[in-house]
N, C-alpha and C positions, 0 to 999 in steps of 0.2 A: 700064510704067516700073519694074517690079520687077527688070529686068535689071541696072540700075545697082547696087542694093544687093547682088545676087548676085555681081556682078563685084568689088565692093569686098571682099566676104567672101573670095572666092577669092584676091585679091591679098594680103589679110592672112594667109591660110593659107600662101601661097607665101613671104611674108617670114619668117614664123615657121620654116618648113621650111628656108629658106636659112640662117637664124641657127643652127639646130640642126646643119645640115651643116657649117657653118664651125667650130662647137665640136668636132664629131666629128673633123673634119680636123685641127684643132690638136692634139687628143689623140693621134691616130694619128701625126702628125709627131713629137710628143714621145716616144712609144713607140719609133718608128723610130730616133730619135737614141740612145736608151738601149740598144736592142738592137744597134745598130751599134757603139757603144762597147764593149759586152760582147764582141761578136765580135772586134773588134780586140785586146782584151785577151787573149782565148783564143788567138788566132793568135800573139800575141807569146809567151805561155806555152808554146805548142806548139813554137815555133821554139827557145826556150831548152831545152826538154826534149830535143828532137832533138839539139841541139848537145851537151848533156851525155851523151846516149847514144852519140853518135859519138865523143866523147872517151874514154868508157869502153871502147868497142869497140877503139879504137886502142891502148889500154893492154893488151889481152888478148894473151897470148903467141901466136905463130904455131902453127898446127895441126901437132903433131909425130906424129900417129898415122898418117900416110900410109905410113911405112915398115913399120908393123906390120899393115897391112891383109891381107897374104897369110897371116898366121898364124892 
């Protein structure tokens, strides 16, 4: 008859493990949300920086050294 208390103990351990895994999962989901938001922000900043660089490149004068390459 000692099998019933053993089974009850195993069930209790499984319930505790399940609760622990649920907490861990919730923390991971929270971290994922934070990292995703940071990634999106960095992507936006990168796009803005690229746009500014493209605008600066467009303002540069055309290369005028091609005629003097032979000298």
